[in-house]
C-alpha positions in Angstrom: 102.0 80.8 172.7 104.2 78.0 174.2 106.6 78.5 177.6 108.7 75.6 178.1 109.3 75.4 181.6 107.3 74.6 184.8 109.4 76.1 187.1 109.2 79.6 189.1 110.4 81.5 185.7 107.7 79.5 183.1 105.0 79.8 185.8 105.6 83.2 186.6 105.6 84.1 182.8 102.2 82.1 182.5 100.8 84.2 185.2 101.7 87.3 183.1 100.0 85.6 180.2 97.0 84.5 181.8 96.8 88.4 183.5 96.6 89.5 179.8 94.5 87.1 178.5 96.6 85.4 176.1 96.5 81.6 174.8 99.4 79.7 175.8 100.6 76.4 177.5 103.5 75.7 179.2 105.2 72.3 178.7 107.6 70.5 180.9 109.3 67.5 180.6 109.1 66.5 184.3 106.4 64.1 186.0 105.0 66.5 188.4 105.9 70.3 188.9 108.3 70.8 190.6 110.7 67.9 190.2 113.5 70.0 189.1 113.7 71.0 193.1 112.8 67.3 194.4 115.9 66.1 192.3 118.3 67.4 194.1 120.4 66.4 196.7 118.3 65.3 199.9 119.6 68.1 202.3 119.3 71.2 200.3 117.9 74.3 201.8 117.1 76.9 200.4 119.4 80.3 201.2 116.7 82.7 200.8 113.6 83.1 202.8 110.4 82.3 202.7 109.6 86.1 201.9 111.5 86.4 198.8 110.9 82.8 197.6 106.8 83.3 196.6 105.7 84.1 192.9 103.8 87.2 191.5 100.4 86.9 193.2 101.1 84.6 195.4 103.3 84.8 198.7 104.9 81.6 200.0 102.9 80.5 203.3 104.6 79.6 206.5 107.6 81.6 208.8 108.5 84.8 206.4 112.1 84.3 208.1 112.6 80.7 207.8 114.1 78.6 204.9 112.4 75.9 203.1 114.0 73.0 201.9 113.4 71.5 198.4 110.3 69.4 199.1 108.7 72.5 200.2 109.4 75.1 197.6 108.9 72.3 195.1 105.1 71.7 196.4 104.8 75.4 196.5 105.3 75.6 192.9 102.8 72.9 192.3 100.0 75.1 194.3 100.8 78.0 192.4 100.1 76.7 189.1 97.2 75.3 190.4 96.1 78.1 192.6 95.3 80.1 189.0 94.9 76.9 187.7 97.7 77.0 184.7 97.7 74.8 181.6 100.6 72.9 182.6 101.4 69.6 179.9 103.5 67.5 181.9 106.3 64.7 180.4 106.7 66.6 177.1 110.4 66.7 176.5 111.3 69.3 173.2 114.3 67.8 171.5 114.5 70.6 169.2 113.2 74.2 168.3 113.2 75.9 165.0 111.6 77.9 162.5 109.5 76.2 159.5 108.7 77.8 156.3 106.3 79.9 157.5 108.4 81.7 159.9 106.8 79.5 163.1 108.8 78.2 166.0 108.5 74.5 165.5 109.2 72.1 168.4 110.1 68.7 167.9 108.6 66.5 171.0 110.9 63.5 172.2 107.9 61.1 170.6 108.6 62.8 167.3 105.5 64.7 167.1 105.7 68.6 166.6 103.9 71.5 167.7 104.5 75.4 166.3 103.7 78.5 167.5 104.2 82.4 167.2 106.1 83.3 169.9 108.1 81.0 172.2 109.2 81.7 175.7 112.2 79.2 176.8 111.8 79.3 180.9 113.5 75.8 180.8 116.0 76.5 184.0 118.4 78.5 185.2 120.8 75.2 186.2 119.6 73.0 183.6 122.9 70.7 183.6 125.7 69.9 186.0 128.8 71.0 185.1 131.8 68.2 184.8 135.2 69.7 183.7 137.0 67.6 181.0 139.5 66.5 183.8 136.6 63.9 184.8 138.3 61.4 181.8 142.0 61.6 183.8 140.6 59.5 186.6 140.6 55.7 186.7 137.5 53.6 186.2 138.0 52.3 190.1 137.2 56.3 191.4 133.4 57.0 191.3 132.4 60.2 190.0 129.1 62.3 191.0 127.7 65.9 190.1 125.3 67.8 191.5 122.8 66.3 189.9 123.5 62.7 190.7 124.5 63.1 193.8 121.5 62.8 196.5 123.0 61.7 200.3 126.1 60.5 201.4 124.3 56.5 201.1 126.1 56.5 197.7 129.8 57.0 198.8 131.4 54.1 199.0 135.0 53.6 201.2 137.7 55.7 200.8 139.1 59.2 200.7 136.1 61.4 198.9 137.1 64.9 197.0 134.4 67.4 196.7 135.7 69.7 194.2 133.8 73.5 194.1 133.4 75.4 197.7 130.2 77.1 196.9 127.0 76.6 199.0 126.1 73.2 197.4 130.0 72.1 197.7 130.0 73.0 201.3 126.7 71.3 202.3 127.6 67.8 200.5 131.3 68.4 202.0 130.1 68.6 205.8 127.4 65.8 205.2 129.7 63.5 203.2 132.1 64.0 206.2 129.9 62.7 209.1 130.8 59.0 207.4 134.3 59.5 205.4 137.2 61.2 205.1 136.5 64.4 203.0 138.5 66.5 200.9 137.4 69.9 200.0 139.3 71.5 196.5 138.4 75.2 197.0 139.1 77.8 194.5 138.7 82.0 194.6 137.4 83.0 197.8 133.6 84.0 197.6 132.3 87.4 199.2 130.0 86.0 201.6 127.8 88.5 203.2 126.2 88.6 207.2 122.4 86.8 207.0 120.7 89.8 209.1 122.1 93.1 209.7 120.3 95.6 212.1 117.9 92.9 213.1 116.9 92.4 209.5 117.3 89.6 206.7 120.7 90.5 204.1 117.6 90.1 201.3 115.7 93.4 203.0 118.8 95.1 202.6 119.6 94.1 199.0 116.1 94.7 198.0 116.1 98.3 200.2 119.6 99.3 198.4 117.9 98.2 195.2 120.5 95.4 194.4 117.7 93.6 192.8 116.4 96.1 190.7 116.6 95.3 186.9 120.1 96.8 185.1 120.4 96.6 181.3 123.9 96.8 181.9 125.9 93.7 181.6 127.6 92.1 184.3 131.6 92.8 184.8 133.8 89.8 184.0 134.3 87.4 186.7 131.5 89.2 189.0 130.2 86.4 190.9 126.9 86.6 192.9 128.1 86.9 196.5 126.6 84.2 199.1 125.2 84.8 202.2 126.1 83.7 205.4 123.8 81.2 205.7 126.5 79.1 204.1 128.8 76.8 206.1 131.9 78.5 207.0 135.4 76.9 206.0 135.9 76.8 209.6 132.8 75.0 210.4 133.9 72.5 207.5 137.3 72.2 209.4 135.6 71.6 212.9 133.2 68.8 210.9 136.5 67.4 209.7 136.4 68.5 206.4 140.5 68.6 204.7 140.7 72.1 203.2 142.7 71.7 199.8 143.4 74.4 197.3 142.4 74.2 193.6 142.3 71.4 191.8 145.2 70.9 189.2 145.3 67.9 187.5 144.5 63.9 188.2 146.0 60.6 187.2 144.1 57.2 187.7 143.6 57.4 191.3 146.0 60.4 192.4 145.5 63.9 192.5 147.4 67.1 192.8 146.5 70.3 193.9 147.4 74.1 193.0 150.1 74.0 196.3 151.9 70.6 195.1 150.1 68.1 197.5 148.8 65.0 196.0 146.1 62.8 197.7 144.4 59.8 196.7 140.7 59.3 196.4 138.2 56.7 195.7 134.5 59.1 194.8 135.1 62.9 193.4 132.0 64.4 193.6 131.9 67.4 191.2 130.3 70.9 192.5 131.8 73.3 190.3 128.2 74.9 189.2 125.9 74.0 185.8 125.9 74.6 182.4 123.4 74.8 179.5 123.3 73.0 176.3 121.9 75.0 173.2 122.4 72.7 170.5 118.8 71.8 170.7 118.2 75.1 169.7 118.2 75.8 166.1 117.6 78.8 165.7 121.1 80.8 164.1 120.3 84.6 165.0 119.7 83.4 168.8 122.8 82.2 169.7 126.8 83.4 169.0 129.4 81.2 167.2 130.1 79.7 170.4 126.3 79.0 171.2 125.5 81.4 173.8 122.4 82.6 173.7 122.1 86.4 172.6 119.4 88.7 174.1 118.4 91.9 175.8 117.1 91.5 179.1 115.4 88.3 177.9 114.2 88.9 174.5 116.1 87.4 171.8 117.6 88.0 168.9 115.3 86.2 167.0 111.9 87.5 166.8 109.0 86.0 168.6 111.6 83.9 171.0 111.9 85.0 175.1 113.9 83.4 177.9 113.2 83.8 181.6 115.1 82.7 184.4 118.8 83.3 182.8 121.6 84.4 185.3 122.1 88.1 185.2 119.2 88.4 182.8 118.7 91.9 184.1 120.6 91.9 187.0 121.7 90.4 189.8 118.5 89.0 191.1 117.9 87.1 187.9 118.6 83.7 188.1 117.4 83.7 191.7 113.6 83.0 192.8 113.2 86.7 193.6 114.1 87.8 190.1 111.5 85.0 188.4 108.7 86.9 188.6 110.1 90.8 187.5 112.3 89.1 184.3 108.7 87.2 183.3 106.9 90.1 183.7 109.5 92.1 181.3 109.4 89.8 178.3 105.2 89.3 178.2 105.4 93.2 178.2 107.7 92.7 175.3 105.8 90.2 173.6 102.2 91.8 174.2 103.8 95.4 172.6 105.4 93.3 169.9 102.1 91.4 169.0 100.0 95.1 169.3 102.8 96.4 166.7 102.0 93.6 164.1 98.7 93.7 164.6 99.1 97.8 164.1 100.9 97.3 160.6 98.5 95.0 159.6 95.7 96.8 159.9 
């Protein structure tokens, strides 16, 4: 049994596999557990409080209502793996997964060696790569372009006007801190639904749990439905007070000149793309696991390909999927399905 990814979803899967007494190994390409968080932008703070950042069997220490930064959560993941003595092998990059002639899953590693397993849980990250639109090619080479993975802090940004594209939580954070040193324009999109941080003296996350928003749902999300943002993200009015110039949606670029939806234009020297994340599934060479466009096919993390599972996918079972609070429940579900499948196979073999 192989689990690919030692983030919150992969470690949660490991917890339940260990609890079931199954033999498994967790592979991760990083040098340290938690590096996926350590290498995000420096000022990143989670928008969920510590009370909702624990994993199965272990709460996150510290002020339960306080919000940890990226380094604290990365260290918690490392401590979690140590606490439960989970079998994690670091520095292992998987370049391809396919079935072999015997029906087992064959994982080809970056050093060209292979590993085989009857079952595999792919838990390699909800947000494995930053999305960068095709419009990036319309900019002059003189315009520096960064994204949600390559941007670390304002010292990377050279002289001249800066355009941040995308007004989600990360885009707003980045625009606010870069505006301390530069003239910043923030290209916004559809207005997000922002919820209050607290209500009747309790955390928003407490009420979302009480109201059942985080309960697994087998139905698929409606097209265009986005997870709401908590009010811990910076408001547009706060950004304006910090000197950020708000603009409408970015529609085109030519050299160093950008055009917005309202027809206004602006010359820029740096563009920071904060427009979300993408997943490259080309390395998953299991045809029945994907549709013709490469999207993963699964029901609550159980793949159409027998023996293959997913953990940590957005909307895998509901709103909580893709958030830390949903990592444990989603991992438990796929591990239970895996166990039931093995029991059925054993029963038929007998």
